[in-house]
C-alpha positions as CSV (number, residue, x, y, z in Angstrom):
1,X,300.7,56.9,96.2
2,X,303.1,57.7,99.2
3,X,302.1,60.9,101.1
4,X,304.9,63.3,101.3
5,X,305.0,65.7,104.0
6,X,304.6,69.4,103.2
7,X,304.4,70.3,107.0
8,X,306.1,70.2,110.1
9,X,305.4,70.6,113.8
10,X,306.9,73.9,113.1
11,X,305.5,75.1,110.6
12,X,301.9,74.3,112.0
13,X,303.2,76.4,115.0
14,X,303.7,78.9,112.6
15,X,300.6,78.7,110.8
16,X,298.8,79.4,114.1
17,X,300.3,82.5,114.9
18,X,300.0,84.0,111.4
19,X,296.6,82.6,110.4
20,X,298.1,80.8,107.4
21,X,296.7,77.1,106.2
22,X,298.7,74.0,106.4
23,X,298.9,72.5,103.5
24,X,299.8,68.5,103.3
25,X,300.3,67.1,99.8
26,X,299.8,63.3,98.1
27,X,301.8,62.8,94.8
28,X,300.6,59.8,92.3
29,X,303.5,59.2,90.1
30,X,301.1,57.2,88.1
31,X,299.3,60.2,87.0
32,X,301.8,63.1,88.1
33,X,298.9,64.3,90.2
34,X,299.3,66.3,93.6
35,X,296.4,65.9,95.9
36,X,296.6,68.7,98.6
37,X,294.6,68.4,101.9
38,X,294.4,72.4,102.9
39,X,293.6,73.0,106.6
40,X,293.0,75.9,109.3
41,X,295.5,75.0,111.9
42,X,292.9,76.9,114.5
43,X,289.6,75.5,114.1
44,X,290.9,72.0,112.0
45,X,288.4,72.9,109.2
46,X,289.9,71.4,105.9
47,X,289.4,71.1,102.1
48,X,290.6,68.5,99.8
49,X,291.7,69.4,96.3
50,X,292.1,67.8,93.1
51,X,291.8,64.0,94.7
52,X,292.9,60.8,92.8
53,X,290.7,57.5,92.2
54,X,293.2,54.8,91.3
55,X,292.4,53.2,87.8
56,X,293.9,50.6,85.8
57,X,292.7,51.0,82.6
58,X,293.9,47.8,81.1
59,X,292.1,45.8,84.0
60,X,289.1,48.2,83.6
61,X,289.6,48.5,87.5
62,X,289.4,51.3,89.7
63,X,290.8,51.2,93.5
64,X,291.2,53.8,96.5
65,X,294.7,53.3,98.0
66,X,295.5,57.0,96.9
67,X,292.2,58.6,98.4
68,X,292.5,56.2,101.7
69,X,295.8,57.7,102.1
70,X,294.1,61.0,102.2
71,X,291.5,59.7,104.8
72,X,293.9,58.5,107.0
73,X,295.8,61.7,107.1
74,X,292.3,63.5,107.6
75,X,291.5,61.0,110.4
76,X,294.9,61.2,112.4
77,X,294.8,64.9,112.3
78,X,291.2,65.0,113.4
79,X,290.2,67.6,110.5
80,X,286.7,68.4,109.4
81,X,286.5,68.4,105.6
82,X,284.2,71.2,104.7
83,X,285.3,71.3,100.9
84,X,286.0,68.8,98.0
85,X,287.6,71.2,95.5
86,X,288.1,70.7,92.0
87,X,290.1,73.1,90.0
88,X,288.7,71.6,86.8
89,X,287.2,68.7,85.0
90,X,290.6,66.8,84.6
91,X,291.6,64.9,81.5
92,X,294.5,62.8,83.3
93,X,292.9,61.0,86.3
94,X,289.6,60.2,87.8
95,X,288.3,62.1,91.0
96,X,287.9,60.3,94.1
97,X,285.4,63.2,95.3
98,X,282.4,61.0,95.7
99,X,284.2,58.1,97.4
100,X,285.8,60.6,100.2
101,X,282.5,62.4,100.6
102,X,281.0,59.4,101.1
103,X,284.0,58.9,104.1
104,X,284.8,62.1,105.1
105,X,282.0,64.6,104.2
106,X,282.4,68.0,102.8
107,X,280.8,69.9,99.6
108,X,281.8,68.9,96.1
109,X,282.8,72.3,94.2
110,X,283.9,73.3,90.9
111,X,283.9,76.5,88.6
112,X,280.2,77.0,87.1
113,X,281.7,76.8,83.4
114,X,281.6,73.1,84.5
115,X,278.2,73.6,82.6
116,X,280.5,74.3,78.9
117,X,282.2,71.4,79.6
118,X,279.3,69.0,80.4
119,X,277.6,70.2,76.9
120,X,280.2,69.6,74.5
121,X,281.6,66.1,76.2
122,X,277.9,65.1,76.8
123,X,277.6,65.2,72.7
124,X,281.2,63.4,72.5
125,X,280.1,60.7,74.6
126,X,276.4,60.6,73.3
127,X,275.1,61.0,77.0
128,X,271.8,59.9,77.8
129,X,268.9,62.3,78.9
130,X,269.8,61.3,82.5
131,X,273.0,63.2,82.3
132,X,272.6,66.6,83.9
133,X,274.4,69.2,82.0
134,X,273.7,72.0,84.6
135,X,276.5,71.2,87.1
136,X,273.7,69.9,89.3
137,X,276.0,66.6,90.0
138,X,278.1,69.3,92.2
139,X,277.0,71.1,95.3
140,X,278.7,74.1,94.5
141,X,279.6,75.7,91.2
142,X,282.0,79.0,92.1
143,X,281.8,81.9,89.7
144,X,284.7,84.3,89.6
145,X,285.4,86.5,92.9
146,X,282.9,83.8,95.0
147,X,284.3,84.0,98.8
148,X,284.2,80.8,100.9
149,X,286.4,79.9,103.9
150,X,288.3,77.5,105.5
151,X,287.5,77.8,109.1
152,X,288.5,80.8,109.7
153,X,290.8,81.3,106.7
154,X,289.2,83.5,103.7
155,X,289.2,82.1,100.6
156,X,288.3,83.3,97.0
157,X,287.8,81.4,93.7
158,X,289.2,83.0,90.7
159,X,288.2,82.1,87.0
160,X,291.3,81.3,84.9
161,X,290.1,79.8,81.8
162,X,292.5,78.9,79.3
163,X,293.3,75.1,79.8
164,X,290.0,74.5,79.9
165,X,287.1,77.1,80.1
166,X,286.0,75.9,83.6
167,X,289.3,76.2,85.2
168,X,289.2,77.9,88.8
169,X,291.9,78.7,91.2
170,X,291.5,78.8,94.9
171,X,293.2,81.6,97.1
172,X,293.0,80.2,100.6
173,X,295.2,82.6,102.6
174,X,298.6,83.0,101.7
175,X,298.3,80.1,99.2
176,X,296.8,79.3,95.7
177,X,295.9,75.9,94.1
178,X,296.1,76.8,90.2
179,X,295.2,73.3,88.9
180,X,296.8,73.0,85.4
181,X,297.3,76.3,84.6
182,X,300.9,76.7,85.6
183,X,303.6,74.2,86.3
184,X,306.8,74.8,87.8
185,X,308.6,77.6,86.6
186,X,310.9,75.0,84.8
187,X,308.6,72.9,83.0
188,X,306.0,76.1,81.7
189,X,302.7,76.2,81.5
190,X,299.3,73.8,80.4
191,X,298.3,72.9,77.3
192,X,295.4,74.5,75.5
193,X,294.2,72.4,72.9
194,X,291.4,70.7,74.6
195,X,287.6,71.4,73.5
196,X,287.0,75.1,74.7
197,X,290.9,75.6,75.7
198,X,292.3,79.0,74.3
199,X,295.9,80.2,74.4
200,X,295.3,83.7,74.8
201,X,292.8,83.2,77.8
202,X,295.4,81.1,79.3
203,X,298.0,83.9,79.0
204,X,295.7,86.3,80.9
205,X,294.8,83.9,83.4
206,X,298.1,83.5,84.3
207,X,298.8,87.4,84.0
208,X,296.0,87.7,86.7
209,X,297.4,85.3,88.9
210,X,301.0,86.9,88.7
211,X,299.4,90.1,90.5
212,X,299.1,88.2,93.6
213,X,302.0,88.8,96.4
214,X,305.3,87.5,95.3
215,X,305.3,85.7,98.4
216,X,302.3,83.7,97.5
217,X,302.6,79.9,97.7
218,X,301.4,78.3,94.8
219,X,300.6,74.4,94.8
220,X,300.3,72.8,91.5
221,X,297.9,69.7,90.4
222,X,301.0,68.1,88.5
223,X,304.7,67.8,88.0
224,X,306.5,65.8,85.3
225,X,310.1,66.7,86.2
226,X,311.8,69.0,84.0
227,X,314.7,68.2,82.0
228,X,317.6,68.2,84.6
229,X,315.6,67.3,87.7
230,X,315.6,64.6,89.3
231,X,312.6,65.1,92.2
232,X,308.8,65.8,91.5
233,X,308.1,69.2,93.2
234,X,304.7,70.9,93.3
235,X,305.0,74.0,95.1
236,X,306.4,77.2,94.0
237,X,305.6,80.9,94.6
238,X,304.0,83.6,92.4
239,X,307.4,85.3,92.7
240,X,309.2,82.4,91.3
241,X,306.9,82.0,88.6
242,X,307.2,85.9,87.5
243,X,310.7,85.8,87.3
244,X,311.3,82.3,86.1
245,X,308.8,80.4,84.4
246,X,310.2,79.4,81.0
247,X,307.1,79.9,79.1
248,X,305.6,82.9,80.8
249,X,308.0,84.9,82.8
250,X,307.8,88.7,82.5
251,X,308.6,90.3,79.4
252,X,306.8,87.5,77.2
253,X,304.1,89.2,75.2
254,X,300.9,87.7,74.7
255,X,301.3,87.2,70.7
256,X,304.9,85.2,71.2
257,X,303.0,83.0,74.2
258,X,300.3,82.6,71.8
259,X,302.6,81.3,68.9
260,X,304.6,79.5,71.4
261,X,301.9,77.6,73.2
262,X,299.8,76.6,69.9
263,X,303.0,75.1,68.4
264,X,303.9,73.2,71.2
265,X,300.3,71.7,71.9
266,X,300.5,70.4,68.3
267,X,302.9,68.2,69.1
268,X,301.4,66.9,72.1
269,X,299.9,63.4,72.3
270,X,296.3,63.2,74.3
271,X,296.6,62.0,77.9
272,X,296.3,58.3,78.4
273,X,293.1,58.3,80.7
274,X,291.4,61.4,78.9
275,X,288.3,59.5,77.9
276,X,287.7,57.6,81.4
277,X,288.8,60.6,83.4
278,X,286.5,63.3,81.4
279,X,283.8,60.9,81.4
280,X,283.8,60.5,85.0
281,X,284.9,63.8,86.2
282,X,282.1,65.8,84.0
283,X,279.7,63.9,86.3
284,X,281.1,65.0,89.5
285,X,283.6,62.2,89.9
286,X,280.5,59.4,89.8
287,X,280.8,56.3,87.8
288,X,278.4,55.4,85.4
289,X,275.5,53.5,86.8
290,X,275.4,49.6,86.5
291,X,273.7,48.3,83.5
292,X,271.0,45.4,83.8
293,X,274.0,42.9,84.5
294,X,275.1,44.8,87.3
295,X,278.3,46.0,85.4
296,X,279.5,49.4,85.0
297,X,280.7,50.5,81.6
298,X,282.6,53.2,80.2
299,X,282.2,54.6,76.5
300,X,285.5,54.9,74.3
301,X,284.7,57.1,71.4
302,X,286.3,56.3,68.3
303,X,288.0,58.8,65.8
304,X,286.7,62.1,67.9
305,X,290.0,63.8,69.6
């Protein structure tokens, strides 16, 4: 995962003057995932949003190159990590939060509705009694409207269900991290056919986000390069989404969106890493405990999704 700069010296200076956060993003092309380090240039306090643990499904092997690139950046900038933020229990990549926590610290947080995801997938994976279904694998469960801070920059958690019941967006200063709720305007919106997903809820969550100021910078969790676009992009604005999102721009009604989203979802295959990803991420990114032979195992349920 090659780091791609989002900031320059000039941007950092501007952030210092305006009180805005600095954002540095890292893009993993194998999972199309953007991890973001967001930090206060005055205090150098930081959060890491939606980290990636590299996983070779064919070999059953994890690696830490993606997370190590984030750690290197944090160390080089002299940042103190206060938060490891997850926007939801991802179905397309494994979280590196526990590995990052061991290296750079930080409290692991997600939306409190993760308990709904844990109950559903705990049954699907026939998790044993050691699996906690109360969210306690995380250090903080945010409810809608909860406030926290990155250094001197105020932050708010917004519950934005639809893609999953537990999705949370993080508004940090003049930026917002929306996870999978929205993609780039030319690509559209998230699917809603996972357990607990709901197209009507997604529409309402997006409309809520679009009440933020037009100039609000919006950082996405994924990009897939829309037809006709040659580069990956994961930053846009609320204004650009409001005017130009191909699925949900102003003027698109709720019923029309639900019909479109439901029809589109019916054509989509499951993410390649959904079974290992959800199994690990519903536990806060913690890998299964080793069995008696010292080897860790993931379960692959058959004919369930």
